[in-house]
C-alpha positions as CSV (number, residue, x, y, z in Angstrom):
1,M,4.7,5.1,-16.7
2,P,5.7,1.9,-18.5
3,G,4.9,-1.4,-16.9
4,Y,1.4,-1.0,-15.6
5,T,-2.0,0.2,-16.6
6,V,-3.5,3.2,-14.7
7,H,-7.0,2.5,-13.3
8,T,-9.4,5.1,-12.2
9,W,-11.2,5.1,-8.9
10,D,-13.9,7.5,-7.6
11,A,-13.2,8.2,-3.9
12,S,-16.4,10.3,-3.5
13,K,-18.5,7.3,-4.5
14,S,-16.4,4.4,-3.2
15,I,-15.2,5.5,0.3
16,P,-17.7,4.1,2.9
17,D,-19.0,6.0,5.9
18,L,-16.1,6.4,8.3
19,S,-18.1,7.0,11.4
20,G,-16.2,5.7,14.5
21,K,-12.9,5.8,12.7
22,V,-9.8,7.6,14.0
23,I,-7.3,8.6,11.3
24,I,-3.9,10.2,11.1
25,V,-2.4,11.6,7.8
26,T,1.2,12.8,8.0
27,G,2.1,15.7,5.8
28,G,-1.6,16.4,5.5
29,N,-1.0,20.1,5.0
30,A,0.1,20.1,1.3
31,G,-0.2,18.3,-2.0
32,C,-1.6,14.7,-2.0
33,G,-1.7,14.8,1.8
34,K,-4.0,17.8,1.9
35,A,-6.2,16.3,-0.8
36,T,-6.3,13.1,1.2
37,V,-7.4,14.9,4.4
38,L,-10.1,16.9,2.4
39,E,-11.6,13.7,0.9
40,L,-11.6,11.8,4.2
41,S,-13.3,14.7,5.9
42,R,-16.3,14.2,3.6
43,H,-16.9,10.7,5.0
44,S,-17.6,11.5,8.7
45,P,-14.6,10.0,10.5
46,S,-14.9,10.2,14.3
47,K,-11.5,12.0,14.5
48,L,-9.2,13.1,11.6
49,Y,-5.7,14.3,12.4
50,M,-3.6,16.4,10.1
51,A,0.1,15.9,11.2
52,A,2.1,18.9,10.1
53,R,5.3,20.6,11.1
54,S,3.7,23.7,12.4
55,R,0.4,25.2,13.4
56,A,0.9,27.8,10.6
57,K,1.0,25.1,8.0
58,Y,-2.1,23.5,9.5
59,D,-4.0,26.8,9.5
60,A,-3.1,27.6,5.9
61,A,-4.2,24.1,4.8
62,M,-7.4,24.3,6.7
63,K,-8.4,27.5,4.9
64,D,-8.4,25.5,1.6
65,I,-10.1,22.5,3.2
66,L,-12.9,24.4,4.8
67,A,-13.5,26.4,1.6
68,A,-14.1,23.0,-0.2
69,N,-15.9,21.4,2.8
70,P,-17.2,23.8,5.4
71,T,-18.1,21.0,7.7
72,A,-14.6,19.5,7.8
73,N,-13.5,18.6,11.3
74,V,-9.7,18.1,11.4
75,D,-7.5,18.2,14.4
76,F,-3.8,19.4,14.4
77,L,-1.0,17.1,15.4
78,E,2.5,18.7,15.4
79,L,5.0,16.4,13.8
80,D,8.4,16.9,12.2
81,L,9.5,13.5,10.9
82,G,13.1,14.6,10.6
83,S,13.2,14.8,14.4
84,I,12.8,11.6,16.4
85,D,12.1,13.8,19.5
86,S,9.2,15.4,17.6
87,V,7.9,12.0,16.6
88,K,8.0,10.8,20.2
89,T,6.1,14.0,21.3
90,A,3.5,13.6,18.6
91,A,2.9,10.0,19.5
92,Q,2.6,10.8,23.2
93,T,0.2,13.7,22.4
94,F,-2.0,11.4,20.3
95,L,-2.0,8.5,22.7
96,A,-3.0,10.8,25.6
97,K,-6.1,11.9,23.6
98,E,-7.3,8.8,21.8
99,S,-8.2,5.2,22.7
100,R,-8.1,3.8,19.2
101,L,-6.4,4.3,15.8
102,D,-7.9,2.8,12.7
103,I,-5.9,4.3,9.8
104,L,-2.4,5.7,9.7
105,I,-1.4,7.2,6.4
106,N,2.4,7.7,6.3
107,N,2.3,10.3,3.5
108,A,4.8,13.0,4.4
109,G,8.2,13.1,2.6
110,I,11.0,15.2,1.1
111,L,12.8,14.9,-2.3
112,G,15.8,16.5,-3.9
113,H,17.3,17.8,-0.6
114,P,21.0,18.6,-0.8
115,A,23.4,16.4,1.2
116,A,22.4,16.8,4.9
117,L,21.8,14.9,8.1
118,T,18.8,14.7,10.5
119,P,19.5,15.6,14.2
120,T,20.1,11.9,14.8
121,N,22.8,11.8,12.1
122,H,20.8,9.9,9.4
123,E,20.8,10.8,5.7
124,I,18.0,13.3,5.5
125,H,15.7,11.6,3.0
126,F,16.1,8.2,4.7
127,G,15.7,9.8,8.2
128,T,12.6,11.7,7.2
129,N,10.8,9.5,4.7
130,Y,11.5,6.2,6.3
131,L,13.0,6.2,9.8
132,G,10.7,9.0,11.1
133,H,7.6,7.1,9.9
134,A,9.0,3.8,11.2
135,A,9.4,5.4,14.6
136,L,5.9,6.8,14.5
137,T,4.4,3.4,13.4
138,T,6.4,1.7,16.2
139,L,5.0,3.9,18.9
140,L,1.4,3.6,17.5
141,L,1.4,0.0,16.6
142,P,0.2,-1.3,20.1
143,L,-2.8,1.0,19.7
144,L,-3.4,-0.1,16.1
145,R,-3.3,-3.8,17.3
146,R,-5.6,-3.1,20.2
147,T,-8.0,-1.4,17.8
148,A,-7.9,-4.4,15.4
149,S,-8.8,-6.8,18.2
150,S,-11.3,-4.6,20.0
151,S,-14.8,-6.0,20.3
152,S,-16.0,-2.4,19.9
153,S,-14.5,-2.1,16.4
154,P,-17.0,-0.8,13.8
155,P,-18.6,-3.4,11.6
156,S,-16.4,-5.5,9.3
157,S,-17.9,-3.9,6.3
158,S,-16.0,-0.7,7.2
159,P,-12.2,-0.5,6.4
160,S,-10.0,-2.6,8.6
161,V,-7.2,-1.2,10.7
162,R,-4.4,-0.2,8.3
163,V,-1.0,1.5,7.9
164,I,-0.5,3.0,4.5
165,H,3.0,3.9,3.3
166,I,3.1,6.4,0.4
167,T,6.2,5.2,-1.5
168,S,7.4,5.8,-5.0
169,A,8.2,3.8,-8.1
170,A,11.6,5.5,-7.9
171,A,12.4,2.6,-5.6
172,F,12.4,0.2,-8.5
173,T,12.5,2.1,-11.7
174,R,15.2,4.9,-11.5
175,P,18.1,5.1,-10.8
176,P,19.2,1.6,-10.4
177,L,20.1,0.6,-6.9
178,T,22.7,-2.0,-6.5
179,P,23.5,-4.2,-3.5
180,R,26.5,-1.9,-2.9
181,T,24.3,1.1,-2.4
182,I,21.8,-0.6,-0.1
183,T,23.7,-0.9,3.2
184,W,21.6,0.4,6.1
185,D,24.5,1.4,8.3
186,S,25.6,3.7,5.5
187,E,22.4,5.7,6.2
188,R,24.2,7.1,9.2
189,S,25.9,9.5,6.8
190,T,25.0,12.0,4.1
191,R,25.7,9.2,1.5
192,P,28.2,11.3,-0.5
193,D,28.5,8.3,-2.9
194,L,24.9,8.8,-4.1
195,N,22.9,11.6,-5.8
196,E,19.7,13.1,-4.4
197,F,17.5,10.8,-6.5
198,Q,19.3,7.7,-5.2
199,R,19.0,8.8,-1.6
200,Y,15.3,9.4,-2.1
201,A,14.9,6.0,-3.9
202,I,16.5,4.1,-1.0
203,S,14.1,5.8,1.5
204,K,11.2,4.7,-0.7
205,L,12.5,1.2,-1.0
206,A,12.8,1.0,2.8
207,Q,9.1,1.9,3.1
208,I,8.1,-0.9,0.7
209,L,10.2,-3.5,2.6
210,Y,8.9,-2.3,6.0
211,A,5.3,-2.6,4.9
212,K,5.9,-6.2,3.7
213,E,7.7,-7.2,6.9
214,C,5.1,-5.5,9.1
215,A,2.4,-7.5,7.3
216,L,4.2,-10.7,8.1
217,R,4.8,-10.0,11.7
218,Y,1.5,-8.3,12.5
219,P,-1.1,-9.6,10.0
220,E,-4.0,-8.2,12.1
221,V,-2.9,-4.7,10.9
222,L,-3.1,-4.3,7.1
223,S,0.1,-2.8,6.0
224,V,0.7,-1.8,2.4
225,A,2.8,0.5,0.2
226,V,1.4,2.6,-2.6
227,H,2.8,4.7,-5.4
228,P,0.7,7.7,-6.1
229,G,1.8,8.2,-9.7
230,R,3.8,11.2,-11.0
231,V,2.3,14.2,-9.3
232,G,3.1,17.9,-9.4
233,T,4.8,17.4,-6.1
234,T,5.3,19.8,-3.2
235,L,8.0,17.5,-1.7
236,L,10.7,20.0,-2.6
237,D,9.0,23.1,-1.3
238,G,10.8,24.8,1.6
239,F,14.1,22.9,1.2
240,L,17.0,25.0,0.1
241,G,20.6,24.0,-0.4
242,G,23.7,25.8,0.8
243,G,23.7,29.6,0.3
244,G,19.9,29.6,0.0
245,K,19.9,27.9,-3.4
246,W,18.5,24.6,-4.6
247,S,20.9,21.8,-5.4
248,L,21.2,21.5,-9.2
249,M,19.4,18.1,-9.2
250,G,16.8,19.5,-6.9
251,V,16.1,22.3,-9.3
252,V,15.9,19.9,-12.3
253,Q,13.5,17.6,-10.4
254,R,11.3,20.5,-9.3
255,V,11.0,21.8,-12.8
256,Y,10.4,18.3,-14.3
257,D,7.7,17.6,-11.7
258,R,5.8,20.7,-12.6
259,V,6.1,20.3,-16.4
260,A,5.8,16.5,-16.7
261,A,3.3,15.8,-14.0
262,V,0.7,13.3,-15.0
263,Y,-1.6,13.7,-12.0
264,T,-3.0,16.6,-9.9
265,A,-2.6,16.3,-6.2
266,E,-6.3,15.2,-6.0
267,E,-5.7,12.4,-8.5
268,G,-2.4,11.4,-6.8
269,A,-4.3,11.1,-3.5
270,M,-6.5,8.3,-4.9
271,S,-4.0,5.5,-4.4
272,G,-3.6,6.2,-0.7
273,L,-7.3,6.7,-0.3
274,W,-8.0,3.4,-2.1
275,A,-5.6,1.5,0.1
276,A,-7.0,3.1,3.3
277,T,-10.6,2.4,2.6
278,A,-11.2,-0.2,-0.1
279,P,-12.3,-3.7,0.9
280,S,-9.4,-6.0,1.7
281,A,-8.8,-9.1,-0.5
282,A,-9.7,-12.5,0.6
283,A,-6.9,-14.7,1.8
284,G,-4.7,-15.7,-1.2
285,V,-6.5,-13.5,-3.7
286,D,-4.2,-11.0,-5.3
287,Q,-6.4,-9.7,-8.1
288,E,-9.0,-7.8,-6.2
289,G,-8.9,-5.7,-3.0
290,V,-6.2,-4.5,-0.7
291,V,-3.6,-7.3,-0.1
292,N,-1.7,-7.2,3.2
293,G,1.9,-6.5,2.5
294,G,1.2,-5.5,-1.1
295,L,2.7,-2.9,-3.3
296,F,0.2,-1.0,-5.5
297,V,0.3,1.6,-8.3
298,P,-2.6,3.8,-9.5
299,V,-5.2,2.9,-8.6
300,G,-5.3,-0.4,-6.8
301,V,-3.1,-2.3,-9.3
302,K,-0.9,-4.8,-7.5
303,V,2.7,-5.0,-8.7
304,E,5.8,-6.8,-7.4
305,G,8.5,-4.3,-8.1
306,D,12.0,-5.5,-8.8
307,A,14.1,-8.2,-7.0
308,K,15.0,-5.7,-4.2
309,C,11.3,-5.0,-3.4
310,Q,10.6,-8.7,-3.3
311,S,13.6,-9.7,-1.1
312,K,12.5,-11.4,2.1
313,E,16.0,-11.3,3.3
314,L,16.4,-7.6,2.7
315,A,13.1,-6.8,4.4
316,A,14.1,-8.9,7.5
317,E,17.5,-7.2,7.6
318,L,15.9,-3.8,7.4
319,W,13.4,-4.6,10.2
320,E,16.1,-5.9,12.5
321,W,18.4,-2.9,11.8
322,T,15.4,-0.5,12.4
323,E,14.7,-2.2,15.7
324,R,18.3,-1.7,16.9
325,E,18.4,1.9,15.6
326,L,15.2,2.9,17.2
327,K,16.2,1.4,20.6
328,G,19.4,3.4,20.4
329,L,17.3,6.5,19.8
330,G,15.1,5.9,22.8
331,V,12.1,4.7,20.9
332,E,10.3,1.8,22.6
333,A,10.8,-0.9,20.0
334,S,9.5,-4.0,21.9
335,V,6.5,-4.1,19.5
336,L,8.9,-4.8,16.6
337,K,9.8,-8.2,17.9
């Protein structure tokens, strides 16, 4: 992709021992998410949760993971990010079991879905990719903060407490998003004024802005957004348009992803793994390490994105809108203040 240089990073040699760490990976049953779970399982985390929409998806993924790492110990967490009720249940289930959370990787997502709404009447890409993850993060943020301040935290040489948002360069490369298209209240519709790529791009922009704002408000929790690179994605798998057929743009994107993919799922997972486990940068240092609130492309290269990605006003506006929206949906949002 034009505009940045791809750097390699060897997860098997670079990820430290994760003993004592509790980790959640959403969408951990397929693609980059499954590759992420597999690699993390090799570094001895205390608990590793694969958040997936069904036990069947978890079971199928675990067959592959155990074939590659017979000692993998991965727990199942049922989670459908398109349903706020499912997000609430998943958070409650997790909080009833665990007293700490060190790393949350918000990886799951959809792309190329025909015009549709979530059960809470949000545009389906935005509701799933952004709002579902924002709700999950909101519900888990108190535990993340407690873990960060806990005297029983593992040594500082281990990765710090982090929330990693797997975003996409689609937010700032294609198609162009204008101020007219970025109106958060409009996400309470199917966005008939936009195509599938634009709907997806807005959800990915929201993730970038949310990560930046969370870093400002809660600096004790490292919050970053990473682009995994062009991967032969499974984001489209299982999503059919009306009459059991793909939308035209969805078909085009699916074929293009398979033919033009630059990275395998394992390679695409490197960006998120780096952000989750690499040393954090010293205050004020942007060149090396994971920078709180940063946006990164493969692997570990900090970029700024376009003006929208850098807008403090847009990020604050999104945060406040999200707080109101989540309160209206019954998600306890006091931690967003």
